[in-house]
Each structure stands twice: as structure tokens, then as C-alpha cells.
PADOSE-892228 format. One record per atom (N, C-alpha, C): x, z, y; residue in one letter. Coordinates in steps of 0.1 Angstrom, whole numbers, plus 2048, in hexadecimal, padded with zeros to 3 digits. Example, Ala and Ser with C-alpha at 12.3 -4.5 7.8 and 13.67 -1.06 7.14 Angstrom:
// PADOSE-892228
88484E7C7A
87B84E7D3A
88484E7DFA
8808477EAS
8898477F5S
88184F800S
// end
This chain:
// PADOSE-892228
48C892A54M
48F89CA5BM
4998A7A56M
49D8AEA61F
4AB8B2A63F
4A98BEA5AF
4AF8C7A4EN
4A98CDA42N
4B68DCA43N
4AE8E7A4BL
4B78F1A46L
4B48FAA40L
4AF8F6A31L
4A98FEA24L
4B8903A22L
4C78FDA22G
4CE8FCA17G
4D5902A24G
4D290EA2BS
4D6914A36S
4E091EA2AS
4EE921A32A
4F3927A2CA
4F4938A36A
4E993DA3CR
4E394AA3ER
4D9953A34R
4E395BA32K
4E1961A27K
4D3968A29K
4CA964A19G
4BD967A18G
4B195BA1BG
4B694FA23T
4AD945A26T
4AA941A17T
49E93BA15R
49993AA06R
49692BA0ER
49F9259FBA
4979129FCA
48E9119FAA
48A90AA01I
47B9059FFI
47B8F29FCI
4758EE9F3L
4728DF9F4L
4688DE9FDL
4698D0A05A
4618CAA0FA
4578C4A0DA
4478C1A0DI
43C8BEA07I
43A8BCA19I
4348AEA19A
42C8A8A27A
41F8B0A24A
41C8B7A30A
40C8BAA30A
4068B2A35A
3FA8ADA36A
3EE8A5A3BA
3E28A9A35A
3D78A9A35T
3D08A9A35T
3C48A1A3ET
3BD89CA3BA
3B089AA41A
39D8A0A3DA
394897A46L
38A897A4AL
37E88CA47L
36D88FA45A
36D885A44A
35E881A48A
35487EA41A
347877A46A
33B87DA4AA
33787AA51C
329881A5AC
31B87DA53C
314887A4ED
30A88AA48D
308883A36D
31287FA30V
317881A26V
320889A26V
31A890A12D
32589AA12D
329895A03D
33788FA08L
33D88D9FEL
34D8969F2L
3448A19F8T
3548AA9F0T
3518AC9E2T
3408AE9DAQ
3438AD9CCQ
3418A29C7Q
3438969CBG
3468849C3G
33587E9BEG
3388799B1G
32F8759B0G
32F8659B1G
33C85D9ADG
3428569ADG
3538539A4G
35484D99EA
35B84599CA
36983E9A0A
37083D9A2G
37A8309ACG
3768289A4G
37C81C9B0G
37A8109B3G
3728109BEG
3788019C3G
36F7F99D0G
3607F49CFG
35C7F99D8A
34D7F49D9A
34D7E19DCA
3447DA9D9K
3457CE9DCK
33B7C99E7K
3407BF9ECS
33B7BE9F5S
32C7B59F8S
3277BC9FCK
3137B59F8K
30E7BEA04K
3047B0A06G
3007B2A13G
3037B6A20G
3007C3A24G
3077C6A33G
30B7D0A2DG
31C7D2A22A
3267DAA28A
32D7D6A2FA
3337DFA30V
33E7E2A3EV
34B7DCA38V
3517D8A39N
35D7D2A39N
36B7D4A3FN
3757DCA37V
37B7E7A3CV
3897DFA35V
3927E0A41A
39E7DBA3BA
3A77E6A3BA
3AF7E8A2FL
3B67F5A2EL
3C57F1A2FL
3CE7F3A3DL
3DB7EEA37L
3E57FBA2FL
3ED7FDA2AV
3F1807A23V
400801A25V
40C805A20P
41C803A22P
41A801A10P
4197F8A0BY
41B7EF9FCY
4287E7A05Y
42C7E59FDG
43B7DF9FAG
4477E4A00G
4447F3A05S
4507F5A14S
45A7FDA10S
4687FAA16A
476801A10A
47680EA0EA
46E816A15T
46B824A17T
46A82AA09T
473831A02P
46E8379F9P
4638409F6P
45783D9F5G
44F8459EAG
44083C9F2G
4428329FCD
43982CA03D
4328259F8D
43381F9EFD
42E81A9E8D
4218239E0D
42882F9DCG
4208389D6G
41783D9E2G
4178469ECL
40C8449F3L
40583B9FDL
40882C9FAA
3FC8249F9A
3F58239EDA
3FA8279E3R
3EE8269D8R
3E88319D7R
3EC83F9DBA
3DF8449DEA
3D58469EAA
3DF8419F6L
3D383EA01L
3C98339FBL
3CC82B9F2E
3C581E9F0E
3B68259E3E
3C082C9DBN
3B98399D7N
3AD83B9D9N
3AD8469E5S
3A984A9E8S
39B8439F2S
3A283A9F9A
398832A00A
38B82B9F3A
3918289E5R
3868249E4R
37E82E9DCR
38183B9D8L
37C8449D3L
36F8489DCL
3728489EAA
36C84A9F3A
3618409F2A
3658319F3A
35B8259F2A
34F8279E4A
35682E9DEA
34D8309D6A
34483A9D2A
3468409D6D
34184C9DDD
32E84C9E3D
3348419F1L
32783B9F9L
31E8369F1L
3208319E9G
31C8299DFG
31E8179E0G
31C80C9D6E
31D8059D4E
31B7F69E0E
3207F19E5G
31C7E59EEG
31A7EC9FEG
3207FC9FEK
320802A0BK
3307FEA17K
3397FCA11V
3477FDA14V
34D7F0A0CV
34E7E6A0BN
35F7DEA0AN
36A7DCA0CN
3757E0A0BI
3847E7A09I
38C7DAA07I
3937D4A0DT
39D7CDA0CT
3A97D3A0CT
3B37D5A08V
3C37D1A06V
3CA7CFA10V
3D27D0A16Y
3DD7CAA1FY
3E97D2A1FY
3F77C7A19K
4027D0A19K
4077CCA26K
40B7D4A29T
4157DBA38T
4227D9A31T
4267DEA2CA
4387DDA29A
43B7E8A2CA
4327F2A38G
43D7F9A3DG
4437FBA4AG
43E7EBA4AQ
4467E6A58Q
4397DDA67Q
43A7E3A70A
4347E3A7EA
42E7D2A79A
43A7CAA80G
4317BDA7BG
42E7B6A75G
42F7B8A66T
4277B1A58T
4187C0A5ET
4177CDA5FA
4067D0A64A
4037C8A6FA
4057C4A78A
3FD7BBA82A
3FB7ADA7EA
4037A7A75S
40179BA70S
3F379EA65S
3F47A5A5BV
3E97A5A53V
3DC7AAA57V
3DD7B0A65A
3D37B4A6FA
3CE7ABA71A
3CE7A1A73N
3CC793A7BN
3C378FA71N
3C8790A67Q
3C578AA59Q
3BB78DA55Q
3BA799A59A
3AB7A3A50A
3A279EA59A
3A679FA68V
39A79FA71V
39378FA70V
39F786A72A
39A779A6AA
393771A5FA
39377FA57A
38C77EA48A
37F78AA4EA
37C78DA56G
36D793A5BG
3707A0A57G
3787A6A59A
37C7B5A5BA
3727BDA65A
36C7C5A63D
3647CEA71D
36C7D6A73D
3727DCA6EI
37C7E8A74I
38C7E5A64I
3967EEA6EI
3A17F1A67I
3A47FEA64I
3A7802A5BL
3AC810A56L
3B9811A54L
3C2818A5CG
3D0818A55G
3D280FA62G
3E380BA62P
3EC812A57P
3F381FA5BP
3FF823A53L
400831A55L
408836A64L
41582BA67R
41C834A72R
41782DA7AR
426834A84S
417831A92S
41D825A9AS
42A823A91D
42D813A9AD
42880AA99D
420808A8CA
41A7FEA82A
40B800A86A
40680CA8CA
3F880EA8DA
3F9807A9BA
40280FAA6N
401804AB1N
4027F4AB3N
40D7F3AAAA
40B7E3AA8A
3FC7DCAA4A
3FB7E1A9CV
3EB7D8A94V
3E07DFAA2V
3DF7E6AAAA
3D57E6AB7A
3D97DFAC1A
3E17DFAC1V
3E77CDACCV
3E27C1AC5V
3E77C0ABAA
3E47B5AB3A
3D27B2AB1A
3CB7BAAB2V
3BD7B9AACV
3B77BCAB4V
3BB7BBAC2A
3B47C6AD1A
3AB7B9AD7A
3AF7AEAD1G
3A37A5AD9G
3977A0AD3G
3947A7AC7S
38E7A8ABFS
3807B0ABAS
3887B8AC4K
37A7C5AC4K
37A7CBAB7K
3877C9AACV
3837D2AA5V
3907E0AA6V
3897EBAA1N
38E7FAAA3N
3937F6A96N
3A2805A9BV
3AA808A92V
3AB815A8AV
3A781BA83I
3A682BA7DI
3B582BA7AI
3C082EA7DS
3CF830A77S
3D283EA6FS
3DB83FA66F
3DE848A60F
3E4853A64F
3E884DA71S
3F0856A78S
3EE862A82S
3F786DA84N
3F3878A8DN
3F8876A9BN
3FE86AA9FN
406869AA8N
3FF866AB3N
3F9870ABCT
3EE86FAC7T
3F3868AD2T
3FF868AD5S
40585BAE0S
3FD84BAE0S
3FC846AD5I
3F983AACFI
3E9839AD0I
3E3843AD0A
3D283DAD1A
3CF83EADBA
3C3837ADEG
3BD830AE7G
3B7820AE5G
3B0820AF0G
3AA816AF0G
3A3810AE1G
3A7807AD5N
3A5804ACDN
3A880CABDN
3B2815AC5L
3B981DAB5L
3B6829AB7L
3AF82FAACF
3B283AAA6F
3B8845AA0F
3BD84FAA1V
3C5852A97V
3BF85FA8CV
3BF85CA7FI
3B686AA7AI
3BD876A70I
3C9871A79G
3D3880A70G
3D0888A78G
3D8896A75N
3D48A4A77N
3DE8A2A84N
3DC8A2A8FT
3E38A5A98T
3E78B5AA0T
3F48B5AA6Y
3F98C3AAEY
3EC8C8AB4Y
3EA8BCAB8D
3DB8C0AC6D
3D48CAAC1D
3CF8C1AB6S
3C38C9AB0S
3C68D7AA9S
3D08D5AA5I
3D18E5A9BI
3D78EEAA9I
3DD8E9AB0A
3E08F5ABFA
3D48FAAC4A
3D18F0AC4S
3C08F4AD0S
3BA8FFAC3S
3B98FEAB9R
3B5908AADR
3B7912AB0R
3C1917AAEL
3CC922AADL
3CD927ABBL
3CA91EAC6M
3CD926AD3M
3BF930AD0M
3B5926AD3S
3A792BAD2S
3A593AACCS
3AE939AC0Y
3AB943AB6Y
3B594DABAY
3BE94CAC3A
3C9958AC7A
3C2958ACEA
3BE957ADCS
3B1959AE7S
3A8966AE6S
3A1960ADBA
395968AD4A
3A0977ACEA
3A9977AC8Q
3AF984AC2Q
3B4989AD1Q
3BC987ADAG
3BF98CAE5G
3CE98AAE4G
3D4983ADBR
3E097AADBR
3E496EAEAR
3E4975AF7T
3E696CB00T
3F096AB0AT
3FE972B04R
40496DB09R
411966AFFR
412959B00V
41A952AF5V
42894AAF7V
43294FAF4V
43D945AF0V
44193DAE7V
44192FAECV
441927ADDV
45291EADCV
456920AD0V
461921ACCV
462914AC3V
468908ACAY
46A8FCAC5Y
47B8F5AC6Y
47A8EDABDP
4888E2ABDP
4878DBAC4P
4918D6AD0Q
4958CEAD9Q
49C8BEAD5Q
4898BCAD2T
48A8ABACAT
47B8ABACET
47689CACAP
472892AD3P
46189BACDP
46389EABEV
4578A6AB6V
4558B3ABAV
4628B7ABAG
45B8CBAC6G
4538CAAD3G
45A8BFAD7Q
4568C2AE3Q
4478BAAE6Q
4428B1ADEI
4348ADADFI
4328BFAD9I
4358C3AC8G
42C8D3ACAG
42D8DBAD5G
4348DBAD9R
4318E7AE6R
4298E0AEFR
4298D4AF8S
4238D0AF9S
4148D0AF8S
4108CCAE9A
4018D0AE2A
3FF8DEAE3A
40A8E7AE3V
4048F6AE3V
3FF8F8AF6V
4078F6AFBV
4028F8B12V
3F98F1B15V
3F18E5B0BK
3EA8DDB0EK
3DB8E5B09K
3DD8EEAFAA
3D48F3AF7A
3CE8FEAFAA
3DA905B06T
3D9912B06T
3C990FB15T
3CA903B16A
3BE900B25A
3AE908B1FA
3AA90DB2AG
39D912B24G
39A920B1AG
3A5924B1AT
3A892FB15T
3AE93EB1ET
3B1947B14N
3B5953B1DN
3C5950B1AN
3C994CB14V
3D7947B0DV
3E6943B1BV
3EB94AB1AK
3FA941B26K
405944B1CK
40D937B1BV
418935B1AV
420939B25V
428948B1EV
43094CB29V
43F94DB26V
443942B1BG
451942B1FG
454935B11G
45F92FB0DD
465925B09D
473929B02D
472927AF2G
47A927AF0G
48091EAE4G
487916AE6S
48D908AE3S
49B90EADFS
49E904AD4F
4A9900AD0F
4B28F4ACBF
4BB8F1ACEQ
4C28E1AC5Q
4BF8E2AB7Q
4BB8D7AB3F
4B58DBAA5F
4C28D5A9BF
4C58E3A98S
4D18E1A8DS
4D28F1A8BS
4DB8F2A7CE
4DA8FDA7CE
4E090EA87E
4ED901A89Q
4F3908A91Q
4EE910A9DQ
4E3907AA1G
4DC901AAAG
4D490EAAEG
4CD90EAA2I
4BD91CA9FI
4C692AAA6I
4D192BA9AV
4DA935A99V
4E293CAA9V
4E2930AB2A
4E6935ABDA
4DC939AC4A
4D5933AC2A
4C4931ACEA
4B9945ACCA
4C1943ABFV
4B1954ABCV
4B7959AC3V
4BF963ACAP
4C296FAD0P
4B696AADEP
4BA95CAE1S
4B995EAEDS
4A595AAEDS
4A4955AE3I
493953AE0I
48C962AE0I
49696CAD6A
48F977AD7A
48E97FAE2A
49A97FAEFN
49B987AF9N
48C97EAFFN
48C970B03T
47F96EB07T
470970B03T
476972AF9I
460978AF2I
46698AAF2I
46A98CAEFK
46B99DAF8K
46899DB08K
470995B10E
470998B1FE
460994B29E
45B988B1BT
450986B23T
441990B21T
445998B16G
43B9A0B10G
433997B08G
438989AFFA
431981AFBA
427988AEEA
41C988AECT
41098BAE1T
416983AD4T
41C979AD6A
41796AAC9A
424965ACBA
42995EAC4V
433954AC1V
43194AAB9V
42F93BAC1M
428931ABFM
43592AAB5M
437927AA7L
43F921AA3L
440914AA4L
442909AA7T
43D8FAAA5T
4468F1A98T
4548FBA90S
4598F4A88S
4528F5A79S
4588EFA6FD
44D8F0A63D
45A8F4A56D
4558F3A49S
4608F9A41S
46D8EFA3CS
4698E4A3BT
4798DAA3FT
47F8DFA4BT
47A8E5A53G
4858E7A61G
48A8F0A61G
4848F7A74A
48C903A79A
482910A70A
47890FA6BL
46E918A68L
476926A5EL
47A921A56P
48292DA48P
48B935A50P
49492CA5DL
49A935A62L
49B93DA6AL
48D934A74L
48493FA7FL
47F94BA79L
478949A6FA
473955A65A
47895EA68A
487959A5FQ
48F969A5FQ
49696CA6BQ
49E963A74L
4A396EA80L
49F971A88L
49296FA8EL
48E973A94L
489983A94L
482984A8CP
480993A84P
48A999A87P
498996A7CE
4A7999A81E
4AA99BA90E
4A5996A95Q
4A5996AA7Q
49C9A3AAEQ
4989A7AA6G
4899B0AAFG
47F9AAAB0G
47C9A3AACV
46F999AAFV
4639A2AA3V
4619ACAA3N
4549AFA97N
4499A8A95N
44999FA89P
43B999A87P
42B9A2A88P
4319B0A87S
4229B8A85S
4249BBA97S
42C9B9A9CV
4259BCAA9V
4239AEAB2V
42B9A7AB0T
42C994AB6T
42998CAAAT
41B988AAFK
412982AA2K
418972AA3K
420973A97Y
426961A93Y
419954A8FY
41994EA8EI
410940A95I
418935A92I
41292CA8CG
41C922A85G
414914A87G
41990CA8FL
40F901A93L
4148F4A85L
4188F7A7AT
4198F0A70T
4118F9A66T
4138F2A58R
40A8F4A4AR
417903A44R
40C90FA42W
41B917A3AW
41C918A33W
414910A29D
40B916A1CD
410905A14D
41B900A13V
4228F4A17V
4358F8A14V
4388F7A0BP
4348F59FCP
4339069FEP
42B90B9F3A
4279199F4A
43291F9F2A
43F9219EFQ
44B9299F2Q
44B92DA02Q
446928A0CT
44D928A17T
441936A1DT
438939A12L
42F946A13L
438950A14L
44294EA0BS
44895CA09S
45495FA1BS
454955A26L
45D95CA29L
45C964A34L
467970A37P
46397CA3DP
459979A48P
45D972A52G
454977A62G
448971A62G
448969A59I
437966A58I
42A96EA51I
42F976A48Q
427984A4AQ
41D985A53Q
414983A51G
407988A5DG
40697EA68G
40A973A65G
40C968A6FG
40195FA6BG
402957A74W
3F194DA77W
3F693DA74W
3F0936A6DF
3F092CA69F
3E4922A6BF
3DF913A6AA
3D4910A6DA
3D3903A5DA
3C7902A55L
3C98FEA4EL
3B88F9A49L
3B98E6A45P
3AA8E4A40P
3A38EFA34P
3978EFA36D
38E8F9A33D
3948F7A1ED
39C901A17P
3A18FEA0AP
3978F8A02P
38E8FEA01A
37F8FF9F4A
37D8EF9F6A
37E8E5A01P
3788D99F9P
3868D19F7P
38D8D49FFV
39C8CE9FAV
3A18D09EFV
39E8DD9ECA
39D8DE9D8A
3978D39D1A
38A8D39D4Q
3818CD9CFQ
3888BA9D0Q
3898B39D9F
38C8A49DDF
3988A59D3F
3A18AE9D2N
3AE8AB9CEN
3AC8B09C0N
3A68B89B9A
3A48B69A9A
39A8A89A5A
38F8A19ADR
3888979ABR
39388B9AER
39B88A9B6Y
3A88819B5Y
3AC8819A9Y
3AF88E9A3S
3BA892996S
3B488998BS
3A488B98BS
3A388897FS
39787C97BS
39887298AT
39786498DT
3A185D987T
3AD86098EY
3BC85998CY
3C485D984Y
3C786D97FG
3D186C979G
3DF87397CG
3DB877986G
3E687C98EG
3E388199BG
3EC88C99FS
3E78909AES
3E788B9B9S
3DE88E9C2A
3DB8899CFA
3E58899D6A
3EF87F9DDH
3F38829EAH
3F088D9F7H
3F98939FDP
3F3897A08P
3EC892A11P
3F3882A11L
3EB87DA1BL
3DF877A15L
3DE874A0CA
3CF871A02A
3C2870A0AA
3BF87AA0FG
3B187CA13G
3B0877A24G
3BB874A26L
3B7868A34L
3AF859A30L
3B4853A25A
3AB84BA26A
3A084EA1FA
39A85AA16Y
38E85EA10Y
38685DA19Y
388865A27D
38286DA32D
38185EA3BD
387854A3EG
38884DA45G
38083FA44G
37D83DA33V
371835A29V
36483BA2BV
36884CA2CA
359854A2EA
34E851A38A
35D851A44A
354853A56A
34E846A57A
35983BA53I
35582BA50I
34182DA4BI
345831A3FG
337831A37G
32B838A3FG
330844A45A
32284CA48A
31E844A55A
32483BA5CL
31D834A66L
313826A64L
31D820A5BS
315816A4FS
30681AA4BS
304829A48A
2FE82CA40A
2F182EA4DA
2F582DA56K
2EB832A61K
2EA822A69K
2EF815A67K
2F180AA68K
2F3808A78K
302811A76L
309812A85L
315805A84L
318803A8FA
3287F7A8DA
32F804A91A
33C7FDA8EM
347800A8EM
34E801A9FM
347806AA8T
345804AB7T
351813AB8T
356816AC3K
35E81CACAK
356829ACCK
346824AD0G
33A82DAD4G
337838AC9G
331833ABEN
32F833AB2N
33983DAA9N
347838AA9L
354840AA4L
35784CAA7L
35184FAB8T
356859ABFT
34B865ABET
33B85FAB8Q
33286CABAQ
335877AB8Q
32B87EABFS
33188AAC1S
332893AB5S
328893AACS
326896AA3S
32E898A9BS
33988FA98G
34088EA8EG
340889A84G
34A88BA78F
347889A6BF
34B894A61F
346897A58K
34789FA50K
34F89BA3FK
3538A0A37G
3588A1A2BG
3608A9A22G
36C8A2A1DV
3798ACA12V
37C8B4A1CV
37F8B8A2FN
3878BFA32N
37E8C7A3BN
3728C7A3BG
36A8CCA47G
3678C1A53G
3628C0A5BV
35E8BAA68V
36C8B8A73V
3688AAA76F
3728A1A7CF
36A899A8CF
370899A92R
36988CA9BR
377884AA6R
372879AA6F
379872AAAF
379877ABCF
382874ACAK
380875AD4K
38586CADBK
37E866AE5A
38185CAF0A
38E853AF0A
39485FAF0D
3A2858AF4D
3AB855AEBD
39E855AD8G
3A884FACFG
3AD85DAC2G
3AC866ACAT
3B3875AC2T
3A9878AB9T
3AB882AB3N
3A6888AAEN
39F89AAACN
39589FAA9Q
3938ADAACQ
38C8B2AA0Q
3928BBA95R
3918C1A86R
38C8CFA88R
3828D1A82A
3818E1A7CA
3888E0A71A
3908F5A75M
39B8F5A6AM
39B904A6FM
39E907A5EA
39B918A5AA
3AA91CA65A
3A792CA6BI
3B3933A69I
3B8940A5AI
3C593AA59A
3C993FA4CA
3D494AA51A
3D4957A4CQ
3DE962A4EQ
3EB963A45Q
3F9963A42V
3F9961A36V
3FF973A35V
3F8977A29T
3F4986A25T
3FF986A19T
409994A19N
40D995A09N
413984A03N
41797DA08N
41A96FA03N
4129689FFN
40596AA05Q
3FB962A00Q
3F495EA0BQ
3E6952A09V
3E094EA18V
3D6953A15V
3CF958A23Q
3C3962A23Q
3BB95EA30Q
3B5958A2AI
3A894DA36I
39E95DA3DI
3A495CA4BI
3A0966A51I
39695FA61I
395952A62D
38D94DA66D
38893FA64D
37F943A5AP
37B930A52P
378926A5CP
37891AA58A
37990EA61A
36990BA66A
369909A70P
357904A78P
3508FBA6DP
347902A70K
33F8EDA67K
33B8E5A6CK
33C8EAA7AS
3358DFA84S
3378DDA94S
3368D3A97F
33D8DCAA8F
3338E0AB0F
3388E7ABBG
3338F2ABEG
334901ABDG
339905AB3F
339912AB3F
34B914AB2F
34C91EAA9G
35B925AA6G
36691DAA4G
37091EAADG
37A913AADG
381909AB5G
371902AB9F
36D8F5AC6F
36D8FBAD1F
// end
């Protein structure tokens, strides 16, 4: 991603980029406290056969480490479920869609009941197409909702889920006039669309757009016009879709300088503002809101991972843990890995709270609302503990 953090704009802080994503897990089984060492469960009796597709052998730097983290987390979840409940077989995708499709066919031929992975959307789509005739479902680690549907589910945290939580909360707090600020990129358009979609059923109205070319010069040139749009529309909130590796640092500096006062117009973030932690010191986001999973169980999971494997959990590691945990929860009820069972309305719970798969292959997640207060994260609205309550 383009990095604006070396900007020559005086006062913009350099922040190291860390991808932030965590996930959620299983129904009727409390897996946040542990009780099992790492290592895969052996296939006995009615064990569910899970094909885990991860990017071992990829030429992309960091992919092998990520593959190991995903495998470690999946095996940790399998151990927590108990001996013989889930049998995990690892397949190496090399980070390639064609390889992923090929090994997915091998997995189905070997008796896989469900496929967990792969990571990226192109590979996940290729896998789902390859195994569609077998009626085997795929739970991808992707958060790309455009690929979801049919036999393909995405377990990654989506813009739709985040925006829905934030817009629901904004509506309840009377922040009903929103201007969306986003880059003129495919990802920026997806973010904007998610916000617009999330306003349905709320009192929130998108009263203006503030788009910009995705470059330092483009942002600097666009900010005066964006600020005018915010003021002229009487916006009570500004939704920033950018993250810390992109436009957020510049926007958080320049918009207040153009008179968009954070104490009057609430700044809301579609991305995590606590990763990396230095982001919390940006001037424009003080008092602003963003969404994140319940921090306490996430910390517990990270501690357990570290004690089991001797290193820190990758930010994406929880996706594999929770995928296996959800599969195990269905297995405990002797339910097959069908679309109907995967989309049960009660959903699943685990290391990051509750979530459920929707019939269209996307997901809905429980998230907390955080406010940046004195450069610190303050939870101002806890994550819902079940569906049908606040935020859903």
C-alpha cells in the first residue's frame, strides 16, 4: 500500500505499518480460557476432516510465517476441542490461486468435510469454483465480500460489518449527518459503499463525499474542498476510510487545520486506530470513534498462543483458530458442515466475541466501540455478547 508516513508535511508522525485483523469463534463452547496444548487432534470415529489451505512456499515475503501462525492457531483450537473431534490436514498453496485450486481438489478426494482457507480472495474464489460440484463448503480467511456466496464464506473482518456497527452507534448518538472521506481507489470505493449500505435502517444520512487522489499531493490538494463540504452540509460526523499506512495521518492533521474541529464534528474510522499504537497520538482523531473486537479475550488468546508456541501471534492468527472452533462447535452437536448449519442464526462465540455467517457468504461480527481519549483506547460501548442486542 502507498505509504504517506514519510510526508514532508511538518508535524506528520511516522508510524510503522502493521496489518490489523482478528476474528471470532465458536458456539456453545468457551474457548477463551484454554485447557489444551498445541498439536493436532487425531482422526478417530466421527472426527470432522478439515483441509487447511495456507500459503507455505509463497514467494511473498512473510507468507511462510503467516502460514505457520495460521496452522499453529488451527491446531491450538483443535486441541481445545478435545482428542478426535477435528482432524486437520495442511495443504500448501504457495500463495497461488492455481495451486490452491489443485490442492483443494486433492483434499476433497481425500475425504475433506470442509475447507478452511486459503488467505487471499483470488485463491479463495478459485478453490470454491474447483470444489463446487462436491458440495464441500469453503471458509476463507479473506474479508473480500465480493467473492462470497454459494459454497464460499469469508471469515475475515469486513468493511460491511465494521460500518454497520459504527453507523448504528452513530445513529443512537445523534451523529446523523455524515461525510465520507475516501481515496479514489478500488478499496476506497468499497469502503464508501460499505458506509452507505450501513446507513440503511438507521437515522444516518450520507450528506456528502470527500474523495481524493491517492498520493500526498492529491490529499493536500483535496483537503480544502473536503473541509468545505463538511462545513456546508452541516455534517455532524466525518467517516475516514483510510488506515495508518495510507492517508489517515495526513487527514488527521490537515482537516483540523482547515477548521473541521474534532470536538464539533465527530471523526469516525473504518479501520483500526490502535494499530500501531502510535496512531493514537494523531491530533485529529482525539475524541474519535472506531470499532474493534473485545480487547480482553483477544489478549487472553495472544497470551495463550505465546505460551504455547514461544512467539507473538500474527494479527491474522485468530482467523484459523476461530474457523476450527466454529467447525468443532457444529461437530459437537453432530451437525454436518452444510450451508444451513454454518449460517445458524445464533452464530458462534470465542476469542473475539460472537459472529455469524450470513446466507450470502459474508459475516456479521460483534465489535466494541472505542474512543480515543488522551492518546489511549477507551471502550465506550462494549461488544454485544449475543445477537439481537445493541449494535446488531
